[in-house]
N, C-alpha and C positions, 0 to 999 in steps of 0.2 A: 703786065702794061698797064699806061695810065689810062682812065676814064673822061675821054673829051666831051661829054657832055651830049646832051639833046638837043635835035636840030630839028628847027622850026619854027613858028611865029605865034604871037600873043596879042593880045587887047585889053588894054587895062578899060575896066569899070567901075567909076565912080558912083554908080548908082543902078542897088541890086535889080530896081525894075525893068531897067533896060534889056535884062537877062531874058531871049528871046526862050516864051515857055515848049513844050515838047510839043508836038498836035495830038488831037483828043483820040484815044483811041473809039472807035462806032461802038454804042452800046449794043447787043444782041436784045432783038423783041423780049418782051415780058421781064426784063433782067431787073429790075425793080421790085417784080412777084417775088413768094416764096414758093417753093418746089412745093409739091403734094410729101414728097420722101421725107424734106428739111424737116416739113411741121409735125410729119408723123412720127418719123425720131425723134425730134425736141419732147412731144407728147407721152411717149413710151420710157423717156429714161427718166423724166421727170416728175410725174405726175405719183407716181407711187412711192416716191423717195420725200415729194414733196409732202406727200399726203399722211404721212408717219408720220415728219418732223415736224406737222401741224397737231396731231392727234397729240405725239410726246408734251409738247409742250403746254398744249392747254392741259393734259394731266398735272403736269407740275402747278401750274397756275393754281387749278381747281384743289390742288394737295391731296387728292384721291388716295397718293402710295403714300402717303405721311405728307408732315409737317415741315414746311420751311421756313428760310425767312423770307419776310416786306418786299424785301429787294427783288430774292431769287423769280418772288413770284412775278413781280411785275417784268422782270429779263423776259419771264419764260410767256407772259402774255405777248410781249413785243414781237419777241420770235414767232409766236402762231400769228400773228398778224401781217407780217411780212410771209413767212410761207405763204399765207392764204393770198395776198397781193401778187405773190409770185404765180400763184395755180390759175386764177383769173386770167395774170399774163397770158399764162400757157392757152387755156381757152379761149381769149378774143384770138391770139394768132391762128390759132386753127381753124374759127370761124373768118377770119382777115385776109386767109387760103381758101378759105370756099365761097366767100361771097363774089370774089374776084373771079373766079373762073368763067369763061367765056360762056360755060354752059351749066351754069347755076339756076336752078331752080325749085322753089318747093309746089308740093301738092295741097291745094288749098282744100279744106271742108268749111263747116257748119261751126261756125262756133258761136259763143256768147261772150262778147267783148265785158259786159260788166263783171261778171262773175272772174272773168282772170284779171282786171282790172282790183279785184279784192284779193283776189289769192298773190295776188304782186303785193300790195299794201302790208297785208299780213307776213310776207314772208322778210318783209322787212321793218317790222311792230318792234323789236328788242334794238333795232340800232337806232330807229327814234327816238324809242323811251329815254336811250342812253344818251343822245341830242339834246333831252327836251323839245323834241318837235312835236307834233300833234299832225297826224297824216289822218282825213276823213275822207273814205274810201265809197263808192255809190254804195245806196241802199241794198239792204237783204233782198227786199222781194226785183229790183231792180232788174230784167234783160233784156240785151240789146244785141241784136243779132245780127254775125258781120259774117262773111268768107275770108279766112284766113289759116293760119299754120299753129293751132295750139302751143305749141314750145315755145314756135320764135315770136310770136305776141306777146308769151311773157315774161322771155328773154327780155325782149324792150322797155316792158312795162315796170320790169324789175331795175334796168339799165337808167330810165326815166326818171322815177321814185328816189331812186339811191342815189343821185346826181342834187336829186331836192332835198332830202336830209341834208349831206355833205354840204348843201352852201348853202344851205337855215341856217340863221343865228338861234341860238337857246332861246328857247321860249314863242320860237318861227312857229307855221305850221304849214303842210302840204296838202291841198288839195285834188282830188282825182275823181273825176267824171264822166260818165258815158254818155253819150245821144247818140239818136237813131236819125239817120235823114232819108229822103228818098231815094238816092242814087249812092251813098255815103253813110260809116261808121263813123264817128269821131269818140277818143278816148282825148280827155286835157289833164296834163299834169302839171299844176300852178303851186309855185311857192311865194313865200316872204323872202326869199333873199334879194342880193344886192343888184342882183338884176343882171340883162349880157346886153352891152353897146350892139343896134342896129346895124354899126360898121362890121362888128364881129361876127355876125347872125350865120352871112355864107362859113365862114373861118372853120366856125365851131364844129364843122361837119365831114371837113376836112381829115386825113391820118393823121394820127398824132398830136393835133391839138387840143387844148385843156380851154374850157372855159375862164378856169382865173389855173395859168401856172404856180401862183403862188399859194395855192391850196395843196395841202395833203391828199395824197391816194390817185389813183385815176392813170390811164396809160396814154388817152389819147388818141383810144380805136372805141371806146363805146359806141359815140354818139352815128362815127362814121358807120361802122357794123350794120347801129339798130336803122340807118337810113336806108341804106344797103336790103336790110331786110325786107322792109318796110313798104320798099318799090317791089321789090320780087315778088311781094302779094298782091300787088295790085294798087297800092297806095300809096299812101307819104309820111314824112315824117320833117314838120316846118315850128318854127318858133317864133311866136310874138313876147317881145322882152324890149326893155329901155333902163339901163341905171336908173335904181334907187325904186323900180317899181315892180320884181321882183318878174321869173323866169314863168314862162309860160308855153310846154310842148301840147303839141297836136298831133296824135298817132290819128291816122285817119284808113280804113279801106275797104272796098266796096261791099256795096250788102248783100248782092246778088251777083252770080254769073252762071254764064252756059258753060255746060262743059265742056266743051272744047277750047274752055276761057281762063280753066280751073288752073294749068301751071303756065306761072309768070316764071321770065325770065329778071335777072337785076339788070 
């Protein structure tokens, strides 16, 4: 039997923009948030193999098991740095899932902000030396007491000082100071980098936004998580900066809190 053709009608469209878009499907509440199961699985699946890759690459770069050609040693260093970047991303994704939970809270204790600032600066000393950047930290005898979570404050300050080193040019300086007030304590991280335009002050604290997207490193989560953590401790994280004047980040925490208020939510 012969094929007689299709029966129907059609319409010629000159402009593809005239094609009607299908109606958008409603997004369920919380669709933009990472599920705890996903982040836990990601953490388990990636952390151990990435750590092994970094360790092996560092060993090759250091030539601990025998000499290798200089190019191969440099390749190994690149692999180790890339692995550390991915490990940091895994850490940030786990933290992101945690700080965005509605019930996220931190248990506060008495901490010495000057001591934590010194520790954070010490952790970045090698990186700063490699970048020819000087870090000035609070004096050894300085003691500035606040209420907060030691590990989370250290995490915030490592992020801030690390950013300051990254965005400072060779020969630059990072100044870390701690100050005690009547109702709050502040740690200031100031650098001599290119600075941040006032119009970008709010943007850099948003998810996946970076101070300078053209610079290597970073994933745009550090400052977002840092501010959420600061606010979860009853404090805040702010910036005072302008183009050409460097950046000045201020972490503030309460000096004292009643026992009933020693657990804050972000």
